[in-house]
C-alpha positions in Angstrom: -30.1 41.7 -3.6 -30.3 39.1 -0.9 -30.9 36.6 -3.8 -27.6 37.7 -5.3 -25.6 37.4 -2.1 -27.3 34.1 -1.5 -26.0 32.9 -4.9 -22.5 34.3 -4.2 -22.4 32.4 -0.8 -23.8 29.1 -2.4 -21.0 29.3 -5.2 -18.3 30.0 -2.7 -19.4 27.1 -0.5 -19.3 24.9 -3.4 -16.0 25.9 -4.7 -14.8 25.5 -1.0 -16.0 22.1 -0.5 -14.4 21.1 -4.0 -11.1 22.5 -3.1 -11.4 20.4 0.3 -11.9 17.3 -1.5 -8.9 17.9 -3.9 -6.7 18.5 -1.0 -8.1 15.5 0.7 -7.6 13.3 -2.5 -4.6 14.7 -4.3 -2.5 17.6 -2.4 -2.4 16.0 0.9 -0.6 12.9 -0.5 1.6 15.2 -2.8 5.4 14.6 -1.6 5.0 11.4 0.3 8.0 9.2 -0.2 8.7 5.6 1.2 10.8 6.3 4.4 14.4 4.6 3.9 15.4 5.6 7.8 13.6 2.1 9.0 14.9 -1.3 9.7 12.9 -4.1 8.1 13.7 -7.4 7.5 12.5 -10.1 4.7 10.5 -13.1 5.7 13.8 -15.1 5.5 15.6 -12.8 8.0 17.7 -11.0 5.6 18.0 -7.2 6.3 16.3 -5.1 3.8 17.7 -1.7 2.7 14.7 0.7 2.0 17.6 3.4 1.2 19.1 1.6 -1.6 16.0 0.3 -3.8 16.2 -0.1 -7.6 14.2 2.2 -9.5 10.7 0.1 -9.9 7.3 0.8 -9.6 6.1 -0.6 -6.3 2.5 -1.6 -4.9 2.7 -1.7 -1.1 0.3 -3.5 1.2 0.2 -3.5 4.8 -1.6 -6.7 6.2 -1.2 -9.3 9.0 -1.8 -13.2 8.5 -4.5 -13.5 10.5 -6.7 -10.8 8.9 -10.3 -12.6 8.3 -11.2 -10.6 5.4 -9.2 -7.5 3.4 -5.8 -8.8 4.0 -6.1 -12.0 2.3 -8.4 -10.7 -0.3 -6.2 -8.2 -1.5 -3.2 -10.4 -1.4 -5.0 -12.8 -3.7 -5.9 -9.9 -6.0 -2.3 -8.8 -6.1 -1.2 -12.5 -6.8 -3.4 -12.4 -9.9 -2.0 -9.1 -10.9 1.4 -10.6 -10.8 0.5 -12.8 -13.5 -0.7 -10.2 -15.7 2.7 -8.2 -15.2 4.2 -11.2 -16.0 2.6 -11.7 -19.0 3.4 -8.0 -20.2 7.0 -8.8 -19.3 7.2 -5.9 -16.6 7.0 -8.0 -13.3 10.3 -8.2 -11.3 11.9 -5.9 -14.0 9.9 -2.7 -13.6 7.2 -3.7 -11.0 7.7 -5.0 -7.6 5.3 -5.8 -4.7 6.0 -5.0 -1.1 4.2 -6.6 1.6 4.6 -5.3 5.1 3.1 -7.2 8.4 1.7 -4.8 10.9 1.7 -7.6 13.5 5.2 -8.4 13.8 4.8 -10.0 17.2 2.8 -12.8 16.0 3.8 -12.8 12.2 7.1 -14.6 12.6 9.4 -15.5 10.0 8.0 -19.0 9.8 4.0 -17.7 9.5 5.0 -15.1 6.9 6.5 -17.8 4.7 3.7 -19.7 5.1 1.5 -17.0 4.2 4.1 -16.2 1.2 3.5 -19.8 0.2 -0.3 -19.9 0.0 -0.4 -17.1 -2.5 2.6 -18.4 -4.6 5.1 -16.2 -3.6 7.6 -18.1 -1.5 10.2 -18.3 -4.4 9.4 -14.7 -5.7 12.3 -12.3 -5.3 10.1 -9.5 -7.0 7.4 -9.8 -4.1 8.9 -8.8 -0.8 7.4 -9.7 2.4 8.9 -7.6 5.3 8.8 -7.7 9.1 10.4 -5.2 11.6 9.6 -3.8 15.0 6.2 -2.5 16.1 7.8 0.9 15.9 9.5 0.3 12.8 6.4 -0.5 11.2 4.6 2.4 12.5 7.3 4.6 11.3 7.1 3.1 7.6 3.4 3.4 7.6 3.1 6.9 9.3 3.6 8.8 5.9 1.2 7.0 4.2 -1.5 7.6 7.1 -1.9 3.9 7.5 -3.2 3.2 11.0 -3.3 0.2 12.9 -4.1 -0.6 16.4 -4.3 -4.0 18.7 -7.7 -3.5 20.8 -6.9 -6.6 22.8 -8.9 -9.0 20.6 -7.0 -11.4 18.1 -7.7 -9.1 15.3 -6.2 -5.8 14.6 -7.9 -2.5 13.2 -6.4 -1.1 10.6 -6.7 1.3 7.5 -7.6 -0.6 4.1 -5.5 0.9 1.6 -2.7 -0.5 -0.6 -0.4 2.3 -2.1 1.2 2.5 -5.3 4.6 4.1 -5.6 6.6 5.4 -8.7 10.2 4.8 -9.4 11.5 7.3 -7.0 9.3 5.5 -4.4 7.0 8.8 -4.1 3.0 7.8 -3.4 1.3 8.4 -6.6 -2.1 6.4 -5.8 -3.8 4.4 -3.3 -6.4 1.9 -3.5 -9.0 0.4 -1.2 -8.3 -3.2 0.1 -10.4 -6.4 0.0 -13.7 -6.5 -2.2 -13.0 -2.8 -3.6 -9.4 -3.6 -4.7 -10.0 -3.2 -8.2 -7.7 -5.3 -10.0 -8.0 -3.7 -13.6 -7.8 -0.1 -12.2 -4.6 -0.8 -10.4 -3.3 -3.0 -13.6 -4.0 0.1 -15.7 -2.6 2.6 -13.4 0.6 0.9 -12.8 1.1 0.4 -16.7 0.4 3.9 -17.3 3.5 4.4 -14.9 5.8 1.9 -16.5 5.1 2.9 -20.1 
């Protein structure tokens, strides 16, 4: 009899753990949408209206220009993805990139423009680099549970995910940044949404 209860307990425990993992992986992120009540400006200083975006699939990256590792590596991989999407004829028309600085006090428009230039995005209307106040940046990042903090050093501590939004700006996926940013996986996931 004890053995039967033990098996039932273990089975319920495994089911509970499975449901918990499913919640963390999928359900918790359901319904997350890009906020529209945030004021952001492009790296050129023009206001960017989040409330009236065209229907496009978007990859949203939060970064800062002084980041020594995951940010520039992710941006570099996005640069290569851009070329793949261009070859498929979906970049700009159906797919767009949005990169948001989490260090607006140091990432001036000039510094962002220099960062854009180093990744071949300075003349690219489909790769938007945004800058806002720290408060608005946190407000934009909060629904995605993207956290960042200044610990008093020259480097910021931050979450390391990039986010995939569908044509209605709902979160449909997230990808680890840096070395773990799997370009092929991101490409395939985006193309599934586009097709």
